[in-house]
Phi, psi and omega in degrees: 000138176267125183235130177268136177241106177265126191099025191296339176269001191270188188305304184277321184295327180284346170267327175300311186303321175299320183295318179296314190290333182284350176253022173075010172283152179272095185271122176254113185264115179281126188205147177292331177234074185306339183286342182253001182282128186244003181276192190277144176103164180277116182292137167229142177283132175193147179218121181302336177267011169226091189305324181295350175269348189285323184297315183290322182294326185265002181307121179080005185272145176263330182219161182217136180255131178246108181231036185246151171198166188239049190304326180281355182278142180302314179258050183300319182302313184287320183294311183297316171310305182293325179292317181296318180296315183292324181292326181292318180295316183296318176295326175293318180298324184273353178086016171300133193261349186203135169237141178240127188236134171265115180247197180247136177296169178136142188279130177301330183280351174276166171276101189276154172304161174300318177305314178286325171302315176301315178306320181289326185288320177302306181316310185294317184289331178292327172270015178288347183255005176099350178285138174298129181253122169260121177248134172240123186261137183226157172264229187280141181250126178266116178180154186299128178095345173293143188288312183300320180287324178292327171301312183303304181303315187287329178297314178300322194269344185259339192227114176291329175221145185216138170273127180229153185283186184297332181295354173295334173283351183288143182267140179220168183230080186302153177218140174298138184294335179293325176287327171303315175297320169308323170289323180298309178298317190298324186277351186308308188262005179271117176288333180296346186264346188294139174071008182250163172242128182235140172274136179232146177196167176283182183283353187238136176255125185224142164290157179296323173306316179290326168300318184295318180296319184292322176293320176304316180299314180300320184271004176061050184243143181279137181213122174242125182254124181235105176291136173234085191305334179281003180286123180294158173303320179300307180297324181295320186283327172303316183294321170299317181287340175281328183255351188232174169265014178274126179295156185305317183298308178298323176296325181286325185289322184286321182296322171304322179288331184296344179289342186264134173289129183235087188236141176300127172250332177230105187265028180300340178296334183300333181270341180258340175231071190280113170198166180264105182296155182288151179290163177302313182298329174292319176300318179296311177306315181302312178307305179299326181285317173305315176293326177295314179305306186287339180249010181271000000 
């Protein structure tokens, strides 16, 4: 099957492409700069923010993965909505039969952050032209290079003690990036997954504070956490930008989302893509080992 991967050079995409190729799919890696692409798959030029580039990228593709977002942009909600709308139209014109999208967990009945609302809008817009969309909703994805994971790792490694806002008590269900890829590949050929939305997560529901402590234990570091409930989102994002390499705007967007509990409510995907996801500790060790390999 010829498959387009939008976001092929990103955190998830660069892991997904080799898995698809290993199953003998014809992988088209969509990138703004195909001349510099060094990953698996045939590089094709395409930019979701330039609709005229999408027709050629999608030519002959039966399915498409959508793994892109504009999190660091000031107007990311509008940019992501326009991009999803353009991608859906181009996919319909090209005869794409299936779109698979990696979205975000969060209860629809809650007051979702702008980031999570945007993820929901993208889900809807990708399906606006009638192509069946399979959405996998994830919380924190643990893996080397992932923004949420890097915040966690850098906080632990840079601060033996930290003053933290109330979001450290929020529950989340982290998942290893290798398991995310396994789910993304697993739903591709399943007709029963077409047009459906699935929650995906690891086996443990943890508070952010617990995650930080567990990472510290694995790295054999001392960590003292002092929660300060009155620490505002703006101050919290500035704090993150000071002690991690995440820019203030991205930090603020993520901090706002950390107020929302992101826990699997429907685990039906476990019956159609059956395997045992990695534990949080195993995912952390895997991420740290990959970082060590790449920096040695």
